N, C-alpha and C positions, 0 to 999 in steps of 0.2 A: 636448268634442265627442263626440257619440254616433255610433259607426261604423255603427249599424243604423238605417236609415230606417224610416218607418212601415210599409212593406209587409212588413217582417220579413226582408228580405235585406240582408246587409252591402253597403256601397257598392262594395267591390271586386268583388262578384259581378256587378255590372251593367256592368263595364268589360271591354274586350278585354284579352287577356294582355299585349300590348305597352304598354297604357295604365296598368298597375299600377305603383305605386312599390315599392321594395324592401321597405318596411315592410308594404305590403299583400300582397306575395307571401309574406312570412313568416307573416302572419296567416292567409292562405288555406291555407298548408301545415299550420298548426296545426289549423285547422278541419277540413280534409280528414282528417287523421290521427285526430281524435277521432270524426268523424261518418261518414265514408265511407272506411275504410282499404282497402277492396277496389277502389277506383277507381284502378287503376294508370296508365291513360293520362293522366288529369288530373294525378295526382301527379307523374308523370315530366315533364310539360310545365311545371308550376309549379317543380319542383325544378331543372330544366335552366335555366329563365330566371333563377331566383334565383342559381344558381351562376355563370351568365354575367355577371350584373350585379355581383355582389359581387367576382368576379375582376377585372372591369374597374375597379372602384372602388379596389381595393387595389394595382393595377399602378402602379408609379412612372412618372412622365413620362420619356420618353426624351430625352436631350440631342440637339441638332441634329447631323446628320451632319457630319463634318469637311469634306466637299466642298460643303456647303450654302452658298449665298450669304449673306452677312451681312445682317441686317435693319437697314435704315436708317430712322431716325425723322426726320420732317420738322418 
């Protein structure tokens, strides 16, 4: 699958920040580092979103609280 459509822009460049996958965020960061290393605002936004998502993915699920009601299955 080619990530670059015919108009010359990568697919991730046409999406809003919240619509990017983790892989697309990583690809966008690589692209930005190579082509526009002085764009700090965009770099910080991409890096912050990438860090937030990867931290959420690696966080283990919390067990239910001891005072929580038991889940009944019907």
